[in-house]
C-alpha positions as CSV (number, residue, x, y, z in Angstrom):
1,X,112.1,-11.1,119.8
2,X,109.5,-14.0,120.5
3,X,111.1,-16.0,123.2
4,X,111.5,-19.3,122.9
5,X,113.4,-22.6,124.2
6,X,115.3,-25.0,122.9
7,X,116.2,-28.5,124.4
8,X,119.1,-30.7,122.7
9,X,118.3,-34.0,122.2
10,X,120.9,-35.1,120.3
11,X,124.3,-34.1,118.3
12,X,126.7,-35.6,116.1
13,X,129.9,-33.7,115.5
14,X,131.5,-34.9,112.4
15,X,134.5,-34.4,109.7
16,X,133.0,-31.8,106.6
17,X,134.9,-34.2,103.6
18,X,136.1,-31.8,101.0
19,X,133.9,-31.3,97.9
20,X,135.2,-33.5,95.6
21,X,133.7,-32.2,91.5
22,X,130.4,-30.9,92.8
23,X,129.8,-33.8,95.2
24,X,130.4,-34.4,99.1
25,X,130.3,-37.7,98.9
26,X,128.2,-38.4,101.5
27,X,124.3,-38.0,103.2
28,X,122.7,-37.4,106.1
29,X,120.5,-39.4,108.1
30,X,118.0,-38.4,110.9
31,X,115.9,-40.5,112.5
32,X,113.4,-38.2,114.8
33,X,112.0,-41.3,117.2
34,X,115.2,-43.0,118.3
35,X,116.7,-40.2,117.6
36,X,119.7,-41.1,115.6
37,X,122.1,-39.4,113.4
38,X,124.2,-40.8,111.5
39,X,126.2,-40.4,107.8
40,X,125.8,-42.5,104.7
41,X,128.8,-42.9,102.1
42,X,127.6,-42.0,98.8
43,X,129.5,-44.9,96.2
44,X,130.3,-44.2,92.5
45,X,127.5,-46.8,91.1
46,X,125.2,-44.2,93.1
47,X,126.9,-41.2,91.0
48,X,126.5,-43.1,88.3
49,X,123.2,-44.2,88.2
50,X,121.0,-41.8,90.0
51,X,123.6,-38.7,89.3
52,X,122.4,-36.6,92.6
53,X,118.9,-34.5,93.5
54,X,116.0,-36.3,93.0
55,X,118.0,-39.4,92.0
56,X,119.7,-39.3,95.2
57,X,116.2,-38.8,97.0
58,X,114.6,-41.2,95.3
59,X,116.8,-44.3,96.2
60,X,117.1,-43.1,99.7
61,X,113.6,-43.2,99.9
62,X,113.1,-46.8,98.0
63,X,115.7,-48.0,100.6
64,X,113.6,-45.9,103.3
65,X,110.0,-47.0,102.7
66,X,108.2,-50.8,102.2
67,X,105.0,-51.2,99.6
68,X,102.7,-50.7,102.3
69,X,104.4,-47.5,103.9
70,X,101.7,-44.9,104.2
71,X,102.4,-41.3,104.0
72,X,102.2,-40.9,108.1
73,X,103.9,-43.9,108.9
74,X,107.2,-43.4,110.6
75,X,109.3,-45.3,107.7
76,X,108.0,-42.4,105.2
77,X,110.8,-39.9,105.4
78,X,111.6,-36.3,103.7
79,X,114.4,-36.3,101.5
80,X,115.8,-33.2,100.3
81,X,119.1,-32.7,98.1
82,X,120.8,-31.0,95.8
83,X,123.0,-32.1,93.3
84,X,126.1,-32.1,91.6
85,X,125.9,-28.7,89.6
86,X,123.6,-26.7,92.9
87,X,125.4,-24.1,94.4
88,X,127.1,-22.9,91.5
89,X,127.5,-18.9,91.9
90,X,128.5,-17.7,88.4
91,X,125.6,-20.1,86.1
92,X,122.1,-18.6,86.1
93,X,119.7,-20.9,87.7
94,X,121.9,-23.0,90.3
95,X,120.5,-22.9,93.6
96,X,117.6,-25.6,93.8
97,X,116.5,-28.1,95.9
98,X,114.6,-31.6,95.5
99,X,112.1,-32.8,98.3
100,X,111.1,-36.0,97.7
101,X,108.5,-38.1,100.2
102,X,105.1,-40.2,99.9
103,X,102.7,-37.9,99.4
104,X,99.4,-37.6,101.3
105,X,97.4,-36.8,98.2
106,X,98.9,-39.5,95.8
107,X,99.8,-42.5,98.3
108,X,103.2,-42.4,95.7
109,X,106.5,-41.0,95.0
110,X,106.4,-37.1,94.9
111,X,109.3,-34.9,94.0
112,X,109.2,-30.8,94.0
113,X,111.9,-28.4,93.5
114,X,112.5,-25.0,95.1
115,X,114.7,-22.3,94.9
116,X,116.4,-20.7,98.4
117,X,119.7,-21.3,99.3
118,X,119.3,-24.7,101.8
119,X,120.1,-27.5,99.0
120,X,123.3,-25.8,98.1
121,X,124.2,-24.6,102.0
122,X,123.2,-28.5,102.9
123,X,125.7,-29.9,100.3
124,X,128.9,-27.9,101.4
125,X,127.7,-28.1,105.1
126,X,128.8,-31.9,104.0
127,X,125.8,-33.8,102.7
128,X,124.5,-34.6,99.1
129,X,121.4,-35.2,100.2
130,X,119.4,-35.3,103.8
131,X,117.0,-38.5,104.4
132,X,114.6,-37.3,107.9
133,X,112.9,-40.5,109.1
134,X,110.4,-41.3,112.3
135,X,108.5,-39.1,114.2
136,X,109.6,-37.0,117.2
137,X,107.5,-37.0,120.5
138,X,107.2,-32.9,120.4
139,X,108.4,-30.0,118.3
140,X,111.7,-30.7,117.0
141,X,114.1,-28.7,115.1
142,X,117.2,-30.3,113.1
143,X,120.5,-27.4,113.1
144,X,123.1,-28.8,110.4
145,X,125.8,-26.6,111.2
146,X,128.5,-26.8,108.1
147,X,130.9,-24.0,109.8
148,X,131.4,-25.8,113.4
149,X,130.8,-29.4,111.8
150,X,127.5,-30.5,114.0
151,X,124.1,-32.0,113.5
152,X,122.0,-31.0,116.4
153,X,118.5,-32.2,117.3
154,X,116.2,-29.9,119.7
155,X,112.8,-29.9,121.0
156,X,111.5,-26.9,120.5
157,X,108.4,-24.9,122.5
158,X,107.5,-21.3,122.3
159,X,107.4,-20.9,118.1
160,X,104.9,-19.0,116.4
161,X,103.0,-21.1,114.3
162,X,103.5,-19.2,111.2
163,X,106.4,-19.8,108.8
164,X,107.3,-16.6,108.1
165,X,107.7,-15.8,111.8
166,X,109.5,-18.7,112.7
167,X,112.1,-18.4,109.8
168,X,112.7,-14.9,110.7
169,X,113.3,-15.7,114.0
170,X,115.7,-18.7,113.8
171,X,117.5,-17.2,111.0
172,X,118.2,-14.3,113.5
173,X,119.0,-17.3,116.4
174,X,121.2,-20.1,114.6
175,X,122.9,-16.9,112.5
176,X,124.9,-15.3,115.1
177,X,124.8,-11.9,113.6
178,X,125.4,-13.1,110.0
179,X,121.7,-14.0,108.8
180,X,123.3,-14.6,105.5
181,X,124.6,-17.9,106.7
182,X,121.1,-19.7,107.1
183,X,118.6,-21.3,105.5
184,X,115.7,-22.5,106.8
185,X,113.0,-25.0,106.0
186,X,109.6,-24.9,107.7
187,X,105.9,-25.0,107.0
188,X,102.9,-23.8,108.9
189,X,99.5,-24.4,110.7
190,X,97.7,-25.2,107.2
191,X,100.0,-28.3,106.6
192,X,99.0,-30.1,109.7
193,X,94.9,-29.7,109.0
194,X,95.5,-30.4,105.7
195,X,96.7,-32.5,103.1
196,X,98.4,-30.2,100.6
197,X,101.1,-28.5,102.5
198,X,104.2,-26.9,101.6
199,X,108.0,-26.1,102.6
200,X,108.8,-22.5,102.4
201,X,112.6,-22.3,101.8
202,X,114.5,-19.0,102.8
203,X,117.5,-17.2,101.9
204,X,118.9,-13.8,103.4
205,X,117.9,-10.8,101.5
206,X,121.0,-8.6,102.5
207,X,120.1,-5.6,100.4
208,X,116.4,-5.2,102.1
209,X,117.6,-6.9,105.3
210,X,115.1,-9.4,105.6
211,X,114.2,-13.5,105.0
212,X,113.0,-14.6,101.9
213,X,111.2,-17.1,100.8
214,X,110.8,-20.0,97.9
215,X,108.3,-22.8,98.3
216,X,108.4,-27.0,97.4
217,X,104.5,-26.7,96.9
218,X,103.3,-29.9,95.6
219,X,102.1,-33.4,96.8
220,X,101.7,-32.4,100.5
221,X,105.5,-32.5,101.7
222,X,104.8,-29.8,104.0
223,X,101.9,-32.0,105.7
224,X,104.6,-35.1,105.8
225,X,107.2,-32.8,107.5
226,X,104.5,-31.5,110.5
227,X,103.3,-35.1,111.1
228,X,106.5,-35.4,112.1
229,X,106.4,-32.4,114.4
230,X,109.2,-31.1,112.4
231,X,109.0,-27.5,113.1
232,X,112.3,-26.2,111.1
233,X,115.0,-27.7,109.2
234,X,118.3,-24.9,109.4
235,X,121.9,-24.9,107.6
236,X,124.6,-22.6,108.0
237,X,127.1,-22.3,106.0
238,X,129.3,-19.3,105.3
239,X,130.3,-17.5,101.8
240,X,130.3,-19.3,98.4
241,X,132.3,-18.7,95.3
242,X,133.0,-20.9,92.0
243,X,135.6,-23.1,93.5
244,X,133.3,-24.2,96.4
245,X,132.1,-26.7,94.5
246,X,135.7,-27.9,93.8
247,X,134.5,-28.2,89.7
248,X,137.3,-30.5,87.6
249,X,137.6,-28.2,85.3
250,X,137.5,-24.5,86.8
251,X,137.8,-22.8,83.5
252,X,135.7,-24.4,81.8
253,X,133.3,-23.8,84.1
254,X,133.5,-20.3,83.9
255,X,133.2,-20.0,80.4
256,X,130.1,-21.5,79.9
257,X,128.8,-19.9,82.7
258,X,130.2,-16.4,81.5
259,X,128.3,-17.3,78.3
260,X,124.8,-18.4,79.5
261,X,125.1,-15.6,82.1
262,X,125.8,-12.8,79.5
263,X,122.9,-14.0,77.2
264,X,120.3,-13.8,80.2
265,X,121.6,-10.1,80.7
266,X,121.7,-9.1,77.3
267,X,118.3,-10.9,76.3
268,X,115.7,-11.1,79.2
269,X,115.0,-7.4,78.2
270,X,114.4,-7.9,75.2
271,X,112.4,-11.3,75.7
272,X,110.2,-12.0,78.9
273,X,111.6,-9.5,81.3
274,X,111.9,-12.0,84.1
275,X,114.3,-9.7,86.2
276,X,111.3,-7.0,86.1
277,X,108.2,-9.0,86.4
278,X,109.3,-12.8,86.7
279,X,106.3,-15.3,85.9
280,X,103.6,-12.8,85.5
281,X,104.5,-11.8,82.0
282,X,102.7,-15.5,81.5
283,X,99.2,-14.3,82.4
284,X,98.4,-12.3,79.2
285,X,100.3,-14.6,76.8
286,X,98.1,-17.7,78.2
287,X,94.8,-15.5,78.1
288,X,95.5,-14.2,74.7
289,X,95.9,-17.9,73.4
290,X,93.0,-19.3,75.3
291,X,95.1,-21.4,77.9
292,X,94.8,-19.3,80.7
293,X,92.3,-21.7,83.3
294,X,89.0,-19.6,84.1
295,X,86.3,-20.6,86.7
296,X,88.0,-24.2,87.1
297,X,89.4,-25.0,83.9
298,X,85.9,-24.0,82.1
299,X,87.9,-21.4,79.9
300,X,90.3,-19.8,78.8
301,X,90.0,-16.9,78.7
302,X,89.1,-13.8,80.6
303,X,88.2,-10.1,79.8
304,X,89.9,-8.5,82.8
305,X,93.0,-10.8,82.7
306,X,94.7,-7.8,82.4
307,X,94.1,-6.5,85.7
308,X,96.5,-9.9,87.0
309,X,99.1,-9.1,84.2
310,X,102.4,-8.1,84.2
311,X,101.9,-3.9,84.2
312,X,100.1,-4.7,87.1
313,X,102.9,-6.3,89.0
314,X,105.5,-4.2,87.5
315,X,103.9,-1.4,89.6
316,X,103.6,-3.6,92.7
317,X,106.7,-5.4,92.9
318,X,109.8,-4.0,94.8
319,X,112.1,-2.6,92.6
320,X,115.4,-4.4,93.0
321,X,117.6,-7.7,92.1
322,X,115.6,-10.7,93.4
323,X,117.6,-13.6,92.5
324,X,116.5,-16.7,94.8
325,X,120.0,-17.8,94.8
326,X,123.7,-16.0,94.0
327,X,124.8,-14.6,90.9
328,X,122.0,-15.5,88.9
329,X,121.0,-13.5,86.5
330,X,117.3,-14.5,85.8
331,X,116.6,-12.4,88.7
332,X,112.7,-13.7,88.7
333,X,112.4,-14.1,92.5
334,X,109.9,-10.5,93.1
335,X,107.8,-9.4,95.8
336,X,105.4,-6.7,97.2
337,X,106.7,-4.6,99.9
338,X,104.6,-3.3,102.9
339,X,101.5,-5.1,101.9
340,X,98.3,-4.6,104.2
341,X,96.6,-7.4,104.2
342,X,92.4,-7.0,105.2
343,X,91.9,-10.2,106.8
344,X,93.4,-12.5,109.4
345,X,95.9,-12.1,111.8
346,X,97.9,-9.7,109.7
347,X,95.3,-7.5,109.5
348,X,96.5,-3.9,108.8
349,X,100.2,-4.9,109.4
350,X,103.1,-4.1,106.6
351,X,104.2,-7.0,105.4
352,X,106.5,-8.6,102.6
353,X,105.1,-10.8,99.9
354,X,107.5,-13.1,98.3
355,X,105.9,-13.2,94.5
356,X,103.0,-13.9,93.3
357,X,104.2,-15.8,90.2
358,X,101.8,-17.4,87.5
359,X,100.5,-20.2,88.7
360,X,99.2,-18.6,92.0
361,X,97.5,-15.5,90.3
362,X,95.8,-18.3,87.6
363,X,95.0,-20.5,90.3
364,X,94.2,-18.6,93.1
365,X,93.1,-15.5,90.5
366,X,91.3,-16.5,87.3
367,X,90.6,-19.7,88.0
368,X,88.1,-18.0,90.9
369,X,87.1,-15.7,89.3
370,X,88.8,-13.5,91.2
371,X,90.6,-10.7,89.0
372,X,91.8,-8.1,92.4
373,X,95.5,-8.3,92.6
374,X,95.2,-7.4,95.8
375,X,93.2,-10.3,96.7
376,X,95.5,-13.1,94.9
377,X,98.2,-10.9,96.8
378,X,96.5,-12.0,100.2
379,X,95.9,-15.1,99.4
380,X,99.7,-15.9,98.1
381,X,101.0,-14.6,101.3
382,X,98.3,-16.3,103.7
383,X,99.2,-19.3,101.9
384,X,102.8,-19.1,102.4
385,X,102.8,-18.5,106.1
386,X,100.2,-21.1,106.8
387,X,102.4,-23.7,104.6
388,X,99.9,-24.2,101.9
389,X,100.4,-25.6,98.4
390,X,98.8,-22.5,96.2
391,X,98.4,-24.6,93.4
392,X,96.3,-27.2,95.1
393,X,94.7,-24.4,97.3
394,X,93.5,-22.7,93.5
395,X,92.6,-25.9,92.4
396,X,90.3,-27.2,95.4
397,X,88.8,-24.2,95.6
398,X,87.7,-24.0,92.3
399,X,86.3,-27.3,92.2
400,X,84.3,-26.3,95.6
401,X,83.2,-23.7,93.6
402,X,81.9,-25.0,90.1
403,X,80.4,-27.7,92.5
404,X,78.4,-25.0,94.8
405,X,77.5,-23.4,91.0
406,X,76.5,-26.3,89.6
407,X,74.1,-27.4,92.7
408,X,76.4,-30.2,93.9
409,X,77.1,-28.6,97.4
410,X,75.4,-25.6,99.0
411,X,75.4,-23.1,101.8
412,X,74.4,-25.8,104.1
413,X,77.3,-27.9,103.4
414,X,79.8,-24.6,102.8
415,X,78.7,-23.3,107.0
416,X,76.8,-20.4,105.1
417,X,79.4,-19.5,102.5
418,X,78.4,-18.7,99.4
419,X,81.5,-19.7,96.6
420,X,80.1,-18.3,93.6
421,X,82.9,-18.0,91.1
422,X,84.6,-14.2,91.9
423,X,83.5,-14.4,95.4
424,X,87.0,-13.3,97.0
425,X,86.0,-12.9,100.6
426,X,84.7,-16.6,100.8
427,X,87.5,-18.0,98.9
428,X,90.1,-16.0,101.5
429,X,87.9,-17.5,104.5
430,X,88.4,-20.7,103.3
431,X,92.2,-20.3,103.3
432,X,92.0,-19.3,106.6
433,X,89.6,-22.2,107.4
434,X,92.2,-24.5,106.1
435,X,95.1,-23.3,108.4
436,X,92.7,-23.4,111.6
437,X,91.3,-27.2,110.3
438,X,87.8,-26.0,111.1
439,X,84.7,-25.1,108.5
440,X,84.2,-26.1,105.3
441,X,88.0,-25.2,104.2
442,X,89.1,-28.7,106.5
443,X,87.0,-30.1,103.8
444,X,88.5,-28.5,100.6
445,X,92.2,-28.5,102.5
446,X,92.1,-32.4,101.5
447,X,92.2,-32.4,98.0
448,X,90.1,-32.2,94.8
449,X,90.0,-36.3,95.1
450,X,89.1,-36.5,98.9
451,X,86.4,-34.0,98.2
452,X,85.2,-35.7,95.4
453,X,84.6,-38.9,97.5
454,X,83.3,-36.2,100.5
455,X,80.8,-34.9,98.3
456,X,79.4,-38.2,97.3
457,X,79.0,-39.6,100.6
458,X,78.0,-36.8,102.8
459,X,76.3,-34.5,100.3
460,X,74.8,-36.8,97.3
461,X,76.9,-35.4,94.7
462,X,76.8,-36.8,91.4
463,X,79.8,-38.8,91.2
464,X,80.2,-39.2,87.1
465,X,80.0,-35.3,87.0
466,X,82.5,-34.5,89.7
467,X,85.0,-37.2,88.0
468,X,84.6,-34.8,84.8
469,X,85.3,-31.9,86.5
470,X,87.7,-32.5,88.9
471,X,90.9,-31.2,88.1
472,X,93.2,-34.1,89.3
473,X,95.0,-36.9,88.5
474,X,96.8,-39.3,90.8
475,X,95.5,-37.6,93.4
476,X,97.3,-34.4,92.7
477,X,95.8,-31.1,91.5
478,X,96.4,-29.9,88.0
479,X,98.5,-26.8,87.8
480,X,97.3,-24.1,85.7
481,X,97.0,-24.5,82.3
482,X,94.4,-25.3,80.1
483,X,95.1,-28.2,78.3
484,X,91.7,-28.9,75.8
485,X,93.3,-27.5,72.8
486,X,96.9,-29.2,73.7
487,X,96.9,-33.0,73.3
488,X,100.4,-32.7,74.1
489,X,100.3,-30.9,77.4
490,X,97.2,-33.6,77.7
491,X,99.5,-36.0,77.6
492,X,102.3,-34.1,79.6
493,X,99.8,-33.8,82.6
494,X,98.7,-37.1,82.7
495,X,101.4,-39.0,81.7
496,X,103.9,-37.3,84.6
497,X,104.9,-39.8,86.8
498,X,104.2,-37.5,90.2
499,X,101.0,-36.4,88.7
500,X,99.9,-33.2,86.7
501,X,102.8,-30.6,87.3
502,X,103.9,-28.7,84.8
503,X,107.3,-29.0,85.5
504,X,107.6,-32.5,84.4
505,X,106.6,-31.4,80.7
506,X,105.4,-27.9,79.8
507,X,104.2,-28.5,76.2
508,X,101.6,-26.0,76.0
509,X,103.7,-23.2,74.9
510,X,105.7,-24.9,72.3
511,X,102.7,-26.5,71.4
512,X,100.2,-23.5,71.4
513,X,101.7,-20.9,71.1
514,X,104.7,-21.1,69.0
515,X,103.2,-24.3,66.9
516,X,106.6,-26.4,67.2
517,X,104.4,-29.9,67.6
518,X,101.9,-29.8,64.2
519,X,101.7,-33.6,64.4
520,X,101.0,-36.5,66.5
521,X,104.7,-38.0,66.2
522,X,106.1,-34.9,67.1
523,X,103.8,-35.1,70.2
524,X,104.4,-38.2,71.5
525,X,108.2,-37.8,70.6
526,X,108.1,-35.1,72.5
527,X,106.5,-36.6,75.7
528,X,109.7,-38.8,75.9
529,X,112.2,-35.8,75.0
530,X,111.0,-33.1,77.5
531,X,110.1,-35.0,80.6
532,X,113.6,-36.8,80.7
533,X,115.7,-33.4,79.8
534,X,113.6,-31.8,82.5
535,X,114.2,-34.7,84.9
536,X,117.9,-33.8,84.3
537,X,117.3,-30.4,86.1
538,X,116.3,-32.1,89.1
539,X,119.1,-34.4,88.8
540,X,121.7,-32.0,89.0
541,X,120.4,-28.7,91.2
542,X,119.1,-26.6,88.6
543,X,116.3,-24.0,87.4
544,X,114.8,-25.0,84.4
545,X,113.9,-21.1,83.2
546,X,117.7,-20.5,81.8
547,X,117.4,-22.9,79.7
548,X,113.8,-22.2,78.0
549,X,112.4,-18.8,79.2
550,X,115.0,-16.7,77.6
551,X,116.2,-18.5,74.2
552,X,119.5,-17.5,71.9
553,X,118.2,-14.9,68.9
554,X,118.6,-17.2,66.4
555,X,116.8,-20.2,68.5
556,X,113.8,-19.9,65.6
557,X,115.9,-20.9,63.0
558,X,117.7,-23.9,65.0
559,X,116.5,-27.6,63.3
560,X,114.6,-28.3,67.0
561,X,113.9,-25.1,68.3
562,X,111.4,-26.4,71.1
563,X,114.7,-27.9,72.6
564,X,116.7,-25.1,72.7
565,X,119.8,-27.4,71.6
566,X,122.6,-24.3,72.2
567,X,121.0,-24.7,75.4
568,X,121.5,-28.0,76.2
569,X,124.8,-28.3,74.4
570,X,125.7,-25.4,77.4
571,X,124.2,-27.6,80.2
572,X,126.1,-30.7,78.7
573,X,129.8,-28.5,79.1
574,X,128.6,-27.3,82.5
575,X,128.1,-31.2,83.8
576,X,131.8,-32.1,82.1
577,X,132.9,-29.0,84.0
578,X,131.8,-29.7,87.4
579,X,132.0,-33.7,87.7
580,X,134.6,-34.6,85.4
581,X,132.3,-36.9,83.8
582,X,132.7,-35.7,79.9
583,X,128.7,-36.0,78.7
584,X,127.1,-34.7,75.7
585,X,123.3,-34.1,75.2
586,X,122.1,-37.6,74.6
587,X,123.8,-38.6,77.9
588,X,121.8,-35.9,79.7
589,X,118.7,-38.3,78.5
590,X,120.1,-41.2,79.1
591,X,120.8,-39.9,82.9
592,X,117.4,-38.8,83.4
593,X,115.8,-41.7,81.5
594,X,117.4,-44.3,84.5
595,X,116.0,-42.2,87.1
596,X,112.4,-41.7,85.3
597,X,112.1,-44.9,84.8
598,X,113.0,-45.8,88.6
599,X,110.3,-43.5,89.7
600,X,107.7,-45.0,87.8
601,X,109.0,-48.7,89.0
602,X,109.0,-46.9,92.5
603,X,105.3,-45.8,91.9
604,X,104.4,-49.5,90.8
605,X,106.0,-50.8,94.1
606,X,103.4,-48.5,96.1
607,X,101.0,-49.9,94.0
608,X,100.6,-47.5,91.1
609,X,102.7,-46.8,88.2
610,X,100.0,-48.1,85.7
611,X,97.5,-47.2,82.5
612,X,94.8,-46.8,84.6
613,X,96.7,-44.2,86.7
614,X,97.4,-42.1,83.6
615,X,94.0,-41.4,83.0
616,X,92.6,-37.7,83.3
617,X,89.2,-35.8,83.9
618,X,87.7,-34.8,80.5
619,X,87.3,-31.1,81.7
620,X,91.1,-31.3,80.6
621,X,90.3,-33.0,77.2
622,X,87.6,-31.4,76.0
623,X,84.1,-29.4,77.4
624,X,82.1,-31.1,79.8
625,X,79.3,-28.6,79.8
626,X,77.0,-27.1,77.0
627,X,78.2,-23.5,78.0
628,X,81.8,-24.9,77.4
629,X,81.0,-26.2,74.0
630,X,79.2,-23.2,73.1
631,X,81.9,-20.6,74.2
632,X,84.1,-21.8,71.4
633,X,81.0,-23.2,69.1
634,X,82.6,-21.9,66.0
635,X,86.2,-24.0,66.6
636,X,84.4,-27.2,67.7
637,X,81.7,-27.6,64.7
638,X,84.5,-26.5,62.4
639,X,86.8,-29.4,64.1
640,X,83.8,-31.9,63.9
641,X,83.0,-31.5,60.3
642,X,86.5,-30.5,59.1
643,X,89.0,-32.9,61.1
644,X,86.4,-35.6,61.8
645,X,84.2,-35.3,58.7
646,X,80.8,-35.4,61.0
647,X,77.7,-34.0,59.6
648,X,76.3,-32.1,62.4
649,X,73.4,-31.0,60.8
650,X,70.3,-31.0,62.7
651,X,72.4,-32.1,66.1
652,X,72.3,-30.5,69.7
653,X,74.8,-29.3,71.6
654,X,74.7,-32.4,73.8
655,X,74.6,-34.6,70.7
656,X,78.0,-33.2,69.7
657,X,79.8,-32.7,73.0
658,X,79.2,-36.5,73.2
659,X,80.4,-37.0,69.3
660,X,83.5,-34.6,70.3
661,X,84.8,-36.9,73.7
662,X,84.4,-40.2,72.1
663,X,86.6,-38.8,69.6
664,X,89.3,-36.6,71.8
665,X,89.4,-39.7,74.4
666,X,90.6,-41.6,71.5
667,X,93.4,-39.6,70.5
668,X,94.4,-39.2,74.3
669,X,94.5,-43.1,74.1
670,X,96.2,-43.3,71.1
671,X,98.6,-41.1,72.4
672,X,99.2,-42.4,75.5
673,X,100.2,-45.9,73.7
674,X,102.7,-44.3,71.2
675,X,104.3,-42.7,74.0
676,X,104.9,-45.9,76.2
677,X,106.3,-47.4,73.3
678,X,108.4,-44.6,72.6
679,X,109.5,-45.1,76.6
680,X,110.4,-48.6,76.5
681,X,107.2,-49.6,78.5
682,X,104.6,-51.9,78.2
683,X,101.1,-51.3,77.4
684,X,100.4,-51.0,80.5
685,X,102.8,-48.3,81.1
686,X,105.2,-50.4,83.1
687,X,109.2,-50.1,82.0
688,X,110.3,-53.7,80.0
689,X,113.4,-55.7,81.2
690,X,115.5,-54.6,78.1
691,X,114.5,-51.1,79.3
692,X,115.7,-51.3,82.9
693,X,118.8,-53.4,81.3
694,X,120.1,-50.4,79.0
695,X,119.4,-47.9,81.9
696,X,121.5,-50.0,84.2
697,X,118.9,-50.1,87.0
698,X,117.7,-53.5,86.7
699,X,118.8,-54.2,90.5
700,X,117.9,-58.0,91.9
701,X,114.4,-56.2,93.7
702,X,113.1,-54.2,90.6
703,X,113.6,-57.2,88.3
704,X,111.7,-59.2,90.8
705,X,109.1,-56.6,91.1
706,X,108.0,-56.3,87.5
707,X,107.9,-60.1,87.1
708,X,105.5,-60.1,89.9
709,X,103.4,-57.5,87.4
710,X,103.3,-59.6,84.7
711,X,106.6,-58.2,82.8
712,X,108.8,-61.2,81.7
713,X,111.0,-59.1,78.6
């Protein structure tokens, strides 16, 4: 065991409150600069308007930062919260945490959801949310002990750089012989040297006797964490039962929890087999429907896609129950035992790899032209231990590879590396360079938006073509779905408040696979309802997978099958049973509308949140290059002729690309305006005064901000 040193800097002893209908009714504030630890009350209006989870995070962050606050300023915070339903051991998917901060990639508000045990352990220790502010002079650990009722700040030395080793050591040290009582939040050296750092949240797998990991990946929250010289945040808690949350109606909770859990157990083996193969089932489905990102989102399918599909990982995943929260019957958190990396510090050493999941497989596999499951697993492992977001890593390397193949950059710029698509050796080497902050990997680790600036300024690359093929919006890299043929998902990515992440509006499956949204009006309505309902999960501490990845057998016969309305009704009953706040399906949407609109206004306060920030690269809308068009020539020619009435006789491919581009960009703009109207926003994408009043977020500072931005009604 590695020897390390802890020096106690500050301790707060506290009286842990009794849980009250899913709430601890207080939050924890840690300022690393002073240092100082304090407790803040949670008011009834705070619960009414912001509910919990991401809502609490946003409110705490709003009150902590200023309009000019940058991601690396001391007043920026890392906020972590669970939610009133989080920590329920009898309802599937009830162990989520939400991390919120000002993002190094976007400059605006970022939220990222993650599994593991930290959020529930934090809440049961007595705190509905944690906000960490300031910067420590030395590497620091914050320890929240819900058993002995104390919060401590330690300076630490002697711990290894990697997140995996660090978490193992701290789990053993603070667990006092009971490692299952510990959850650790940490990052790694990659977060220090890039803008795409992730956070690892742990739980202890008693059957395998090892610490396991989930990642809060998006937007560089790990980079903020590392910039504060936070080595880790550790929570300690004891056993969890259905009574720990002190629900308002335990019998009703047990009833609805039993319904949903039993349905998952019965139907998952018949549907997506997530308890056996996790989200890897999506690979072949996306490939079959021309939606699997390949070669920097240029194409949507590849003949070798099955090499990365569920049947491969069915054989590779270690058998056994793999829920990242107690009692979750979806049990999709699979891993590979005794994997042998062939590069880096772990070369030839057996490791356990948590994952890969679909996003990593598509981002670090097909999108790079890599169809070797072992290479993808190696990238997965090192990204996690280095503290790097696999989505941003994959999308950033894919952009660099396409720039290389187009001649926009060359080996002089890459340090001699051949970055052709499919070069797994170079891709893995870039990950190692990101962790060290050296070589060309240091540039790639700044993300796509910064790369575009650097490539143009230092290497003379064409800004226009890079704008078309650089798959970022608002500064955040796209998650891994091809959107060219899905107007709904184009809006889902472009109109998302934090940037193109599927957890806000994942419409591509219902649009392209199930064809639930055939009309323009249905797409626009979906871009109101679905982001609102998906936001609700982040308010309550829940995973979205039990909602729509395993569905009732009669769901296809429902009036609105895309919404999985039976589950929405169950979630309303779940919320009412825990909180005592009577709610129906429409009430859940209204809760989310308040928080969603508040986040949009928060972005406006930070200098963003307007229509111009909702633009997306044309690669997300249609074909940029001749070979892209030619790969779907039959489809595109037919659309031009039959859908748009264009006479293509005698027209070359480049001319047809230009015509199609104009038509598709017009459709995206039309959709944007329709969604704004449905959401109650101005033509510039700002919530109206009428909207904020209706939602109860018309705080004086909000009204003043809106009026300062020309919104007077």
